C-alpha positions, 0 to 999 in steps of 0.5 A: 543065326549062322556062320556063312562060307560063300561057295561057288554059284549060287551055293552057301555053307552055312553052320548054326551058331547053336546058341539056345536061350533053352538047350544047346542046339546041336550044330549042323552044316548045310549047303543052301542057296545063296539068296535065302541068307542074308547078313544079320547086324547085332547090336555089339556090330553097330560103332560110330560110322562103322557097322560090319554084320558079324554073323549071317540069317536064313531069311526067307522072306520077299520085298513083295510082301515084307511083313509075312514069310514066303509060305512053305509050298513056295520055299520048297520050289524057291529055296528046297535046299533052305527048306530042308535045312531049317527042318533040321530045328522045326520042332525047336522053332515050332516051339518059340514063345513068339511063334506062339504068341501071333497064333502058330499062323506062318511058316515054321520059320517065321521071323518077327518085326519084318517090314518094309523098312527092313528091306530098305536100301539105306538104313541109319542104324544104332545100338538098342543098349548101350548107350554112354553119351555120344551115339553110336551110329552109322549108315549100312546099305547101297546099291552094290552092297547086299541087304543087312537084317537088324537084330533085335538090338539094333534100332534103324531108320530107313531111307531110300536116299543116300544123302538123307540117310547121312543128314540123318546119322550126323545128326544123330551124331552130334553133341547137339543130340548127345545133350539132349538124349544126356539130360534123360536117357539111361542105357537104352536108346530106343527109337522113342528118341526121335520124339525129343530130339527134333530131327528137321526133314531133309531139305536138299536145297540146305546148304547146311543139310547137304555140308552135314551128309557129306561130313557122314559120308566122310566120317564113314571113309576115314573110320572103314579105312583106319583114318581119326574122324576127331576134325570131322566130327568137331565139324558136325558138332559145330554145323548141328549147333548152327543148324539146330542149336538155337530151335533146341534151347542152345548156344551156338 
């Protein structure tokens, strides 16, 4: 994990956060290629209708082969400054339990649980830990925004379509889902919740689905500008109950 400060051109200044589960790491500053650094979204960064990455991460992956880190030989040519920076921590990175669990086969800077979903144009994200009734859920991504990498405390659903992503976000944020999850969930809202909430596939011809998406878009806009979303959330709750409530045994 690093803190990043943009520089001119293709360069970006970084310093590692120096956090480790074992001994503290030495803090080292460096200049690396901008493309090698991505915004990192932590669990605590995800709020209702807004998710803002608070850190960055050196991310040497390519969408063309999303399950495997870029090889050292390619990185040495494409991102030589990033590789030199990472070599300061090579011993620590090779000593990771996860690295040994996967057979030490990949480059020493390899990450885990990276896949096509990591590169999705839009992501619906929520906190894995800290469920307290209603979901802290938001949409990240878009054509003019940098790709966000969620950490292990963030659950994501990948989407290529903006309206479909906001439709799913609105439903997950609704009181319908709150009632379902409140019956059995503790504090961890992992991906298994999708087995219970019966999120219907998005139908762009369905007026209610479209309206839910539009309400989510408006909620995101209002939160970003510091406005109240109480009336928007009330509309989402009413619409979600009308569309999905009867199917789940709730009175509309």
